[in-house]
PAGUZA-328162 format. One record per residue (C-alpha): residue number from 1; residue in one letter; x negated, y negated, z negated. Coordinates in steps of 0.2 Angstrom, whole numbers, plus 2048, in hexadecimal, padded with zeros to 3 digits. Layout:
// PAGUZA-328162
pt k=NUM; r=A; x=X; y=Y; z=Z
...
END
This chain:
// PAGUZA-328162
pt k=1; r=M; x=B02; y=E28; z=978
pt k=2; r=T; x=AFE; y=E1B; z=96C
pt k=3; r=G; x=B00; y=E1C; z=95A
pt k=4; r=P; x=B11; y=E15; z=954
pt k=5; r=A; x=B19; y=E21; z=961
pt k=6; r=I; x=B11; y=E2D; z=95A
pt k=7; r=E; x=B19; y=E27; z=94B
pt k=8; r=R; x=B2B; y=E25; z=953
pt k=9; r=L; x=B29; y=E3A; z=95C
pt k=10; r=H; x=B25; y=E3F; z=94A
pt k=11; r=T; x=B31; y=E3A; z=941
pt k=12; r=M; x=B3F; y=E3D; z=94E
pt k=13; r=Q; x=B3C; y=E4E; z=94F
pt k=14; r=P; x=B45; y=E51; z=940
pt k=15; r=V; x=B50; y=E4A; z=943
pt k=16; r=M; x=B54; y=E53; z=955
pt k=17; r=E; x=B50; y=E61; z=94C
pt k=18; r=D; x=B5F; y=E5E; z=943
pt k=19; r=V; x=B69; y=E57; z=950
pt k=20; r=A; x=B65; y=E6C; z=956
pt k=21; r=Q; x=B6B; y=E76; z=947
pt k=22; r=F; x=B7C; y=E6B; z=948
pt k=23; r=L; x=B7E; y=E6E; z=959
pt k=24; r=R; x=B7A; y=E81; z=957
pt k=25; r=E; x=B87; y=E84; z=948
pt k=26; r=E; x=B93; y=E7A; z=954
pt k=27; r=Y; x=B92; y=E85; z=964
pt k=28; r=E; x=B98; y=E93; z=95A
pt k=29; r=R; x=BA9; y=E89; z=957
pt k=30; r=T; x=BB7; y=E86; z=965
pt k=31; r=P; x=BB3; y=E75; z=969
pt k=32; r=T; x=BC0; y=E66; z=968
pt k=33; r=V; x=BBF; y=E5F; z=97A
pt k=34; r=S; x=BC5; y=E4F; z=981
pt k=35; r=F; x=BC2; y=E46; z=993
pt k=36; r=K; x=BB6; y=E36; z=996
pt k=37; r=D; x=BC0; y=E36; z=9A7
pt k=38; r=A; x=BC4; y=E41; z=9B1
pt k=39; r=R; x=BB5; y=E4B; z=9B4
pt k=40; r=N; x=BAB; y=E4A; z=9A2
pt k=41; r=I; x=BB0; y=E52; z=995
pt k=42; r=R; x=BAB; y=E4F; z=984
pt k=43; r=T; x=BAB; y=E57; z=974
pt k=44; r=E; x=BAC; y=E53; z=963
pt k=45; r=A; x=B99; y=E5C; z=963
pt k=46; r=D; x=B94; y=E4F; z=96D
pt k=47; r=V; x=B9B; y=E3F; z=963
pt k=48; r=E; x=B95; y=E48; z=953
pt k=49; r=A; x=B82; y=E4A; z=958
pt k=50; r=E; x=B80; y=E39; z=95E
pt k=51; r=A; x=B88; y=E30; z=94F
pt k=52; r=K; x=B7B; y=E3B; z=945
pt k=53; r=I; x=B6B; y=E33; z=951
pt k=54; r=R; x=B72; y=E23; z=954
pt k=55; r=T; x=B73; y=E21; z=93F
pt k=56; r=K; x=B62; y=E28; z=93B
pt k=57; r=L; x=B5B; y=E1E; z=94B
pt k=58; r=E; x=B62; y=E0C; z=944
pt k=59; r=Q; x=B5C; y=E11; z=931
pt k=60; r=L; x=B4B; y=E16; z=938
pt k=61; r=F; x=B49; y=E08; z=946
pt k=62; r=P; x=B53; y=DF9; z=941
pt k=63; r=K; x=B4B; y=DED; z=94D
pt k=64; r=D; x=B50; y=DFB; z=95E
pt k=65; r=A; x=B5F; y=DFB; z=966
pt k=66; r=V; x=B68; y=E0D; z=969
pt k=67; r=Y; x=B72; y=E12; z=979
pt k=68; r=G; x=B7C; y=E20; z=977
pt k=69; r=E; x=B86; y=E29; z=987
pt k=70; r=E; x=B94; y=E2A; z=97A
pt k=71; r=G; x=B96; y=E1B; z=970
pt k=72; r=G; x=B8B; y=E11; z=97E
pt k=73; r=L; x=B7E; y=E00; z=977
pt k=74; r=S; x=B7C; y=DFC; z=963
pt k=75; r=G; x=B6D; y=DF5; z=958
pt k=76; r=H; x=B62; y=DE8; z=95B
pt k=77; r=K; x=B68; y=DD9; z=965
pt k=78; r=H; x=B55; y=DD6; z=96A
pt k=79; r=P; x=B4F; y=DE5; z=965
pt k=80; r=E; x=B3D; y=DEB; z=967
pt k=81; r=G; x=B41; y=DFA; z=973
pt k=82; r=V; x=B4F; y=E05; z=976
pt k=83; r=W; x=B57; y=E17; z=973
pt k=84; r=F; x=B5E; y=E22; z=980
pt k=85; r=V; x=B6A; y=E31; z=977
pt k=86; r=D; x=B72; y=E40; z=97F
pt k=87; r=A; x=B77; y=E46; z=971
pt k=88; r=L; x=B7C; y=E54; z=97B
pt k=89; r=D; x=B78; y=E58; z=98C
pt k=90; r=G; x=B82; y=E67; z=994
pt k=91; r=T; x=B91; y=E64; z=98C
pt k=92; r=T; x=B9A; y=E6E; z=996
pt k=93; r=N; x=B90; y=E7B; z=993
pt k=94; r=F; x=B93; y=E7B; z=982
pt k=95; r=A; x=BA5; y=E79; z=981
pt k=96; r=C; x=BA7; y=E87; z=98D
pt k=97; r=G; x=B9C; y=E94; z=984
pt k=98; r=I; x=B8C; y=E94; z=98F
pt k=99; r=P; x=B7D; y=E92; z=986
pt k=100; r=V; x=B74; y=E84; z=98F
pt k=101; r=F; x=B71; y=E72; z=989
pt k=102; r=C; x=B68; y=E68; z=980
pt k=103; r=A; x=B66; y=E57; z=974
pt k=104; r=Q; x=B59; y=E49; z=97A
pt k=105; r=I; x=B53; y=E35; z=978
pt k=106; r=A; x=B47; y=E2E; z=97E
pt k=107; r=Y; x=B3F; y=E20; z=97B
pt k=108; r=V; x=B3E; y=E0F; z=986
pt k=109; r=K; x=B32; y=E02; z=984
pt k=110; r=G; x=B34; y=DF3; z=992
pt k=111; r=E; x=B32; y=DFC; z=9A0
pt k=112; r=H; x=B29; y=E0E; z=999
pt k=113; r=V; x=B2F; y=E1C; z=991
pt k=114; r=V; x=B26; y=E1F; z=983
pt k=115; r=L; x=B2D; y=E2E; z=97C
pt k=116; r=S; x=B37; y=E3B; z=97D
pt k=117; r=I; x=B3E; y=E49; z=974
pt k=118; r=I; x=B49; y=E58; z=97B
pt k=119; r=T; x=B50; y=E67; z=96E
pt k=120; r=V; x=B58; y=E77; z=976
pt k=121; r=P; x=B62; y=E7C; z=966
pt k=122; r=L; x=B67; y=E90; z=96A
pt k=123; r=T; x=B55; y=E92; z=96F
pt k=124; r=G; x=B4D; y=E89; z=962
pt k=125; r=E; x=B41; y=E7F; z=96E
pt k=126; r=C; x=B3C; y=E6D; z=96B
pt k=127; r=F; x=B34; y=E63; z=97B
pt k=128; r=P; x=B2C; y=E53; z=973
pt k=129; r=A; x=B22; y=E48; z=97F
END
């Protein structure tokens, strides 16, 4: 991993820790659930967690684009790279009170995944790569 990639990784780890804390707190509440389509649900926590990550990415890396599961594509029209965000992977588990879910981001430049961070809110685990 190159210097700029490591800097991005270190910059985003605290952001992901904040999102993990947010999801821990939200997990203790009764979720507000809506349907994306006939099979897929979304919670307010999905939308809010993605918005937190998206806002930070757009502030920290304005030359990049962001593609989120909930909000689609935004950011720079000719990006240096694209951040892929699934701020609450395991929404059904989360909404049903099953303690198996995570938050994850990946940075892709060209055809190469440069870095990824996965956090598991309820265990406090973080897997940067």
